[in-house]
C-alpha positions, -999 to +999 in steps of 0.1 A: +000+000+000+029+023+006+039+021-030+005+033-041+006+063-018+041+073-030+031+069-067+000+089-063+017+118-045+044+117-072+019+121-099+002+150-082+035+166-073+046+164-110+013+176-125+006+205-101+034+228-113+026+222-149-011+232-143+000+263-124+025+273-152-001+268-179-028+287-159-002+315-156-009+323-192-040+341-179-018+370-170-005+375-205-038+392-216-038+377-251-071+358-255-057+331-277-029+323-253-053+324-224-076+298-241-047+276-251-032+277-216-065+269-199-072+240-224-037+226-218-041+229-181-074+211-183-058+183-203-031+180-177-056+178-149-075+151-167-042+132-172-033+135-135-067+124-124-065+094-148-030+085-137-038+085-099-054+051-099-034+037-129+001+042-117-003+023-084-023-004-102+004-009-128+031-010-101+011-036-083+005-056-114+042-055-125+061-051-092+095-056-108+089-029-134+109-003-115+139-008-092+154+013-065+187+028-072+216+007-060+196-026-059+203-054-083+176-064-107+159-097-099 
């Protein structure tokens, strides 16, 4: 279970700055860039929400898919 909590927080931690940066295009004041930024931020939010259950599920299904640094592969 600890692996799922770590994977979920990693997904959110990686996606949140991207959403903030893309939403920052609101300050530019150019309507086209604002719409593009909000659409891209929405796409990233959807990807993060979709990845929250998928990443831990994939790591549980394939437990040897990723290894810790310094450990030999099985």
